[in-house]
C-alpha positions in Angstrom: -2.7 -9.3 -16.1 -5.7 -9.7 -13.9 -5.3 -10.0 -10.1 -7.7 -12.1 -8.1 -9.7 -10.3 -5.4 -7.8 -11.8 -2.5 -4.4 -10.9 -4.0 -5.6 -7.4 -4.7 -6.7 -6.9 -1.1 -3.4 -8.5 0.1 -1.4 -6.0 -1.9 -3.4 -3.1 -0.7 -3.0 -4.2 2.9 0.7 -4.7 2.4 1.0 -1.1 1.1 -0.8 0.3 4.1 1.1 -1.9 6.5 4.4 -0.8 4.9 3.5 2.9 5.5 2.5 2.3 9.1 5.6 0.2 10.0 8.1 2.4 8.3 6.6 5.7 9.5 6.9 4.4 13.0 10.5 3.3 12.3 11.5 6.7 10.9 10.0 8.4 13.9 11.9 6.2 16.3 15.1 6.6 14.2 14.8 10.4 14.4 14.3 10.3 18.2 17.1 7.9 18.8 19.0 8.6 21.9 21.4 5.6 21.9 24.0 7.3 19.8 23.5 4.9 16.8 21.6 7.4 14.6 23.3 10.7 15.8 26.7 11.4 17.0 27.0 14.9 18.6 23.9 15.9 16.7 25.2 14.8 13.4 23.6 11.9 11.4 25.7 8.7 11.4 26.1 6.1 8.6 23.6 4.0 10.5 21.1 6.8 10.2 21.6 7.3 6.5 21.5 3.6 5.7 18.3 3.1 7.6 16.7 6.2 6.3 17.5 5.0 2.7 15.9 1.6 3.6 12.8 3.4 4.9 12.5 5.6 1.7 12.9 2.6 -0.6 10.3 0.7 1.5 7.9 3.7 1.3 8.3 3.7 -2.5 7.8 -0.1 -2.9 4.9 -0.1 -0.4 3.2 2.7 -2.3 3.7 1.0 -5.7 2.5 -2.4 -4.3 -0.4 -0.7 -2.6 -1.4 1.1 -5.7 -1.4 -2.2 -7.7 -3.7 -3.6 -5.1 -6.0 -0.6 -5.1 -6.3 -0.8 -8.9 -7.2 -4.5 -8.6 -9.8 -3.8 -5.9 -11.3 -1.0 -8.0 -11.4 -3.2 -11.1 -13.2 -6.0 -9.2 -15.7 -3.5 -7.9 -16.3 -2.0 -11.4 -16.8 -5.5 -12.8 -19.3 -6.3 -10.0 -21.2 -3.1 -10.8 -21.2 -3.9 -14.5 -22.4 -7.5 -13.8 -25.2 -6.1 -11.6 -26.2 -3.6 -14.2 -26.4 -6.3 -16.9 -28.5 -8.5 -14.6 -30.9 -5.6 -13.9 -31.1 -4.7 -17.6 -31.8 -8.3 -18.6 -34.6 -8.6 -16.0 -36.2 -5.4 -17.3 -36.2 -6.7 -20.9 -37.6 -10.0 -19.8 -40.6 -8.4 -18.0 -41.5 -6.3 -21.2 
């Protein structure tokens, strides 16, 4: 399957965005002082559920971001190949 350039960039941006958002969320969850995440210093069910959500989101964000990165790299490689063919054809035409 070939991804379009905009879709590749979108997937890459989504992967980066996912890491930024969920890293911030986990930091805030860890520092929670409201009693939702920790009860007498022990993690609550709320903490474990949200930590699981964050881990799954990290994994999905990474996978989606890697798909986007592969798409962006493929488009860049195709652009370089096309530029190389144009240069080679110009050189043979001038001979």
